[in-house]
N, C-alpha and C positions, 0 to 999 in steps of 0.2 A: 368499483364499489357499487355503482348504479346497476351494472350487469348482474352482480350477485343478488341485489335486491329484486331485480326483475325476475331472475330465475326462481328465487324463493317464493315470490308472489305467484309466479306461474305454477309452481309445484303445489302451492296452497290452493290455487283455483282448481287444479286438476283433482286434488284430493277431495275438495268439497263437492266437485261435480260427480266424482265416483261414488262418494257417500250418498249423495242425493239420488243417483241412479239406482244404487243398491237398495236404498230405503224406499224407493217408489215401487219396487217389484212386489207383487202380491205372492209371497213365497208359499203360503198355504195353498192358494188356488193353483199356483204354478206346479207344485209338487203333485197335487191331486190330478191336474190335467195330464202331466207326464205319465203318472201311474195309470190313469184311465186309458190313454192312448196305447200304452204298452199292453195292458190287459186285453183291450178290444182287439188289437192287432194279433196278439197271441191266440186269442179265442177264435177269431175269424180265420186266420191263416191256417192254424193247426186243425181247426174243426173242418174246414173245407177239404183239406188233404186227407183227414181221417175218414170222412164220408166217402171220398173217392176210393180209398183203400178198402173200405167195407164193401163197396160195389164190386171191386176186383175179387175179394175173397168169396163173395156170394156167387159170382160167375164161375170162378175157376174150381172151387172145391165143393160147393153145395149144388152146383148146376142149376141155379135159379135164373130164370130168364124173365125179361120184361113182358108184362101182360100186354096183349094187343089192344089198341083203342085207347080210351081214356079211363081205363080201370085204375082204381086207387090201390096200387101195390106198394111194396117196400121201396122200389126204385123211384116211384113218383113222390113218396114221402121224403126220400133223400134229396130229390131235386127241390122240393119245397123248402127243406131245411137250408139248402144252399142259398136260395133266394132270400131267406130270412137273414142269413149271415151277411149277404150283400147290403141289405137294408140296415142292419145293426151297424156295420162299418161306416156307412154314410151318415146315418142319423147321429151317432155318438161323436163323430168328428165335428159336426155342427154344434152339438150340445156342449162339447168341451170348449169350443171357441167362445160360445156365449158366456159360460161360467168364468172363463179366464178374463174376458172383457169386463164382466161385472166385478171381478176381483181387482182389476186395475183401477176402476172408478172408486173403489173404497179404500185406496191406499193414500198415504199421507200427501205426497207431492201432487198427485193427480187430484186428490180431494181439494187441495188448496186452489187448483185451477178451475175445477168444475164443482165447487161447493154448492152452487145453486141447484145442480142436478141431484146431488146426493141427499139433500134434505127436503126435496120436493116430494109430493105425493106419488109422482111417477116413479121416482127412485125406490120408494118403499114398496110400492105395488110390484115392481119388477123383481126386487129381492124376494118378496113373499111368493111370487109365482115360481121363481127358480127353486126356492126351497121345496115347494110342492112337487115340482118335477123331479128334483133330486131324490126326494123320499119315495116317489112312485117308481123311479128307475132303480132305486136301491132294492125295493121289493121284487121288481122284475128280475134283477140280476141274482137275487137269492133263489128265485124259482129256476132260473137258467142253470145256476150252479148245481141245484138238486137234480135237475134233469140230466145234466152232463155226467153226473156221477153214475148214472145207470149203465151207459156203455163202458165206462171204466171198470165197473164191477164185473160186467159180463166178459169183457176181454181179459180181465185179470184171471178169471176162472179158467178160460181156455188157455191162456199163457201159462198158468200154473200146471195144468195138465200136460202141456208140452214140455215144460221144464222137468217134470217128474214122470217121464214115460216109462222108466223102469219100474216105478211103483204101481202104475196103472196098467201094466202090460197084461197081468193076469185077469184084471177085471174087465168086464164088457161094458164100458161107458160110452155113451153116445151123445153127440151134440145135435139136438133136434131143434130146427128153426121154429117149429110149431110152438115150442115152449116160450119163445120170445115174441110171438105174434108176427114174425116176419113173413110167414106164408099162411095160407088157409089150413083148416083142419084136415081137409081132404088130401092135401099135398104132403108127401113124405119126403122131406129134405133133411137128411141127417148124415153125420160122419161119425163113425165109431172108432175107438182107440186102436183096434187091431187092423184097421184098413190101411191101404196104401195112400189114400187121399189124406188121412189124418197125419201120417208121417211127412208127406209132402208139404202139407200146410204148416206143420211145426218147423220144418227146415227152411221154409221160404222166408223172405224178408218182409212180405206184406203183413203178416200177423204181428211180428215184433214191432215194426214201424208204426202200424196203425194203433196198437196198444199204447205206445209211448206218445203218439200224437194226441190221443184222447186224454192222456194224463196232462200234457201241456195245455190242452183246451180247458180242462178243469182248473188248472193253475191260472190261466188267463181270466176265467170267470171269477175266481176268487180275488184276483187283483182288481177287477172292475168293482166288486163289492166293497173292497177297502177304499177305493177311490171315491165311491159314492159317500161313504162315511166321512171321508176327509172334506168333501164338498159340503155336506150337511153341517159339519162343525164350522167351516169357514163362513157359510151363508148365515148361520145362526149368530156368529159374532158380528157379521156385517149388519144384520137386522138390529142387533142391540145398539150398534153405533148409530144407525139411522134414527132409531127411536130417541136416543139421547140427544143427537144433533138437532132433531126437530124441536125438542123441548127447549134446548139452549137457544135456538134461533127465536122461538116465541118469547122467551124471557128477554133476550136482547132487544127485540122489537118493542116490547112493552116498556123496557127501561129507557130506550131512546125516545119514545113518545113522551114519557113522563118528564124526562130531562128537557125536551123541547118545550113542553107546556110550562115548566117552571121558568125556563129562559124567557118565554114570551110574557109570562106574568111579571117577571122582574123588569123586563124592558118596558112594559106598559106602565108600571108604577114609576119607573124612573122618568119616563116622559111626562107623566102626570105631575110629578113633583117639580120637574123643570118648568112646566107650563105654569104651575101655581107660583113658583118663585119669580118668574118673569112677569 
């Protein structure tokens, strides 16, 4: 009998512990963090490989070579974009951790343990600062998404031409890199539909793989935008809680002071009556 009671109490304690653990998780911030990491990982990984595939296509089929010295050419720009990708991966890993930690501090069980932090001016300032950063990065990712759509559009046109070679066989269409700003006006780097290089490029894996990698890069940037929106909603809710909690704390402080003053007045009058009676 006692063993059954112990088992039921143990199961009840485990159930309460699990409910408390589940309730203490900041689900909104956690989902947004996972979505942010997935989007950034997809954007950085696929974007890096897509840029490498672009370099291969420029070398093999358009015969574009790197300019000597420190001239700013298309390959230098691609290298700069790769370094930007490295910085984005590191920066948003840290930013995601900060937002997730802030979410933990605004959850029920953690709030009960660290209530002093959450209703302090430091907690409110931190949440407001993170809201500002989240909104700023939301605008940044919108710009990144718009910028990423450009190579997707260009590669889609080339990929469509390759998929419909029978339709463009009679037409004399050319892909001129000068139209995309990849080379200077004086350089003529183009591949026409009837040439051998055009058919080799269409039959190669580089074009198809690079195009789909850029599509995945665009999807990753879109996921990062959605994650920033999730973070903004979570931080706005946290800010509302902090504001209300601060007001409630001020009310409780005033109420406790008034009760203490009434208690002191009552004690003083009781002592005066006792002294008068004696």
